[in-house]
C-alpha positions as CSV (number, residue, x, y, z in Angstrom):
1,M,32.5,31.1,-38.5
2,T,30.9,31.6,-34.4
3,S,31.8,35.1,-34.6
4,Y,29.4,35.6,-37.4
5,L,26.7,33.5,-35.9
6,L,27.2,35.8,-32.7
7,A,27.1,38.8,-34.3
8,L,23.7,38.2,-36.0
9,L,21.0,40.3,-34.7
10,P,18.0,37.7,-34.6
11,I,14.7,39.8,-35.8
12,F,12.1,36.9,-35.4
13,L,10.6,36.1,-32.4
14,L,8.7,33.0,-31.2
15,L,7.1,33.3,-28.3
16,N,4.1,31.5,-26.6
17,N,3.5,29.6,-29.8
18,T,3.2,33.1,-31.5
19,A,5.5,34.1,-34.5
20,F,6.2,37.4,-35.9
21,A,7.8,36.8,-39.2
22,A,8.2,39.3,-42.4
23,V,7.5,37.5,-45.9
24,S,10.0,38.3,-48.6
25,D,10.0,37.1,-52.3
26,D,12.8,35.3,-52.7
27,S,14.3,32.7,-49.6
28,I,11.9,32.3,-46.7
29,I,12.3,30.7,-43.2
30,Q,9.7,30.7,-41.0
31,N,7.5,28.2,-38.7
32,A,10.2,27.4,-36.3
33,Q,9.6,24.8,-33.6
34,I,10.6,22.5,-31.2
35,V,9.1,18.9,-31.9
36,S,9.7,16.8,-28.4
37,Q,8.5,13.7,-27.4
38,D,6.1,15.6,-24.5
39,E,4.2,18.4,-26.3
40,N,4.0,20.4,-23.2
41,K,8.0,20.5,-22.2
42,I,11.4,19.7,-23.0
43,T,13.4,17.6,-20.5
44,V,16.7,16.9,-19.8
45,D,18.1,13.8,-21.5
46,K,15.2,13.7,-23.9
47,Q,15.7,14.5,-27.5
48,V,14.2,17.5,-29.2
49,M,14.1,18.6,-32.9
50,V,14.7,22.0,-34.1
51,V,12.3,22.3,-37.0
52,S,11.5,25.1,-39.4
53,D,10.1,25.7,-42.9
54,I,12.3,27.2,-45.6
55,S,11.1,28.1,-48.9
56,N,12.8,28.9,-52.4
57,G,10.8,31.8,-54.0
58,Q,13.4,32.3,-56.8
59,D,12.9,30.8,-60.4
60,R,16.7,29.0,-59.9
61,D,17.9,26.7,-57.9
62,Q,19.1,28.0,-54.3
63,K,22.0,26.2,-52.3
64,F,21.7,26.7,-48.5
65,A,22.9,25.8,-44.7
66,Y,20.4,25.5,-42.1
67,I,22.1,26.4,-39.2
68,V,21.2,26.3,-35.5
69,Q,23.1,27.6,-32.5
70,I,21.7,27.2,-29.0
71,Q,23.1,29.4,-26.2
72,D,22.4,28.8,-22.4
73,E,21.6,31.5,-19.7
74,N,25.3,32.6,-19.8
75,N,25.1,33.0,-23.7
76,V,27.7,30.2,-24.3
77,V,27.0,28.5,-27.4
78,I,26.3,24.6,-26.2
79,L,25.5,23.9,-29.9
80,L,26.2,24.7,-33.3
81,S,25.0,22.2,-36.3
82,W,24.0,22.7,-39.5
83,L,23.1,21.2,-42.9
84,S,23.2,21.8,-46.4
85,G,21.4,21.5,-49.5
86,S,19.6,22.8,-52.5
87,L,16.3,23.9,-53.1
88,A,14.8,23.9,-56.9
89,P,12.6,26.6,-57.7
90,R,9.4,27.2,-55.7
91,Q,10.2,24.4,-53.5
92,T,9.9,23.8,-49.5
93,F,11.7,21.9,-47.0
94,S,11.3,21.2,-43.5
95,P,14.8,20.8,-42.2
96,A,15.4,19.3,-38.6
97,L,18.3,19.3,-36.3
98,S,18.5,17.4,-33.1
99,W,19.5,18.5,-29.8
100,I,19.6,16.5,-26.5
101,P,19.8,19.2,-23.3
102,T,21.8,18.0,-20.7
103,S,20.8,21.0,-17.9
104,P,17.7,22.6,-17.3
105,G,17.4,26.1,-17.7
106,I,16.6,28.7,-20.2
107,Y,18.0,28.4,-23.9
108,T,18.4,30.5,-27.0
109,I,17.7,29.2,-30.5
110,Q,19.2,30.8,-33.0
111,I,18.4,29.8,-36.6
112,F,20.1,30.9,-39.7
113,V,19.6,30.1,-43.3
114,W,22.9,31.2,-45.4
115,A,24.1,30.8,-48.8
116,S,26.6,28.1,-47.7
117,V,28.5,27.6,-44.0
118,D,31.4,29.1,-45.7
119,N,29.6,32.1,-47.1
120,P,27.5,33.6,-44.2
121,D,25.4,35.5,-46.8
122,A,22.1,35.4,-44.9
123,L,19.3,34.1,-47.7
124,S,16.4,35.2,-45.0
125,P,16.5,37.1,-41.5
126,P,17.1,34.7,-38.9
127,L,14.4,32.8,-36.3
128,L,14.8,33.2,-32.5
129,L,13.4,30.7,-30.1
130,K,13.5,30.9,-26.2
131,V,12.9,27.5,-24.5
132,K,12.6,26.3,-21.1
133,V,14.3,23.0,-20.2
134,V,13.2,21.0,-17.3
135,N,14.3,18.3,-15.1
136,N,12.5,15.0,-15.8
C-alpha cells in the first residue's frame, strides 16, 4: 500500500496559504490546511491536525478513505494514517487526522481520497502541503 502512496504524483499545491485546485463534478478534496495551537507555526512535540474538505457530487452514496502521508526531508515516510467513511449524495465533510512532529525540518504532507484503503482508486486528485516544523 505504501508503494501506491509513494507512486502517486500530487497535482495540488498549497504554499503560503494559496491553494491551486481544479474542480471536478464528482468527488472533490480541497482546502487542505494544518491546524495548530499556534496559528503562526508548527512546533516540535505539539499536536497539529491535517484537515481538508471532501465532498460527494454524485447522486449516490460514496464510500471513501481519507489518507494522510507525511514525509521528512529525506522522503522517508514518518506517518501514514487514514480514516474511512461514507458520504451521502451532495454531502461535504471535513476529516482531520492528528500528527505530533518530533523533529524540526521541512515536511511534505500528501492527502489522498481513495475508494477504500484496500482499493487505491483515487476519487479525487491528491493534495500536497509543504510545512516547516520548528523547535519550541
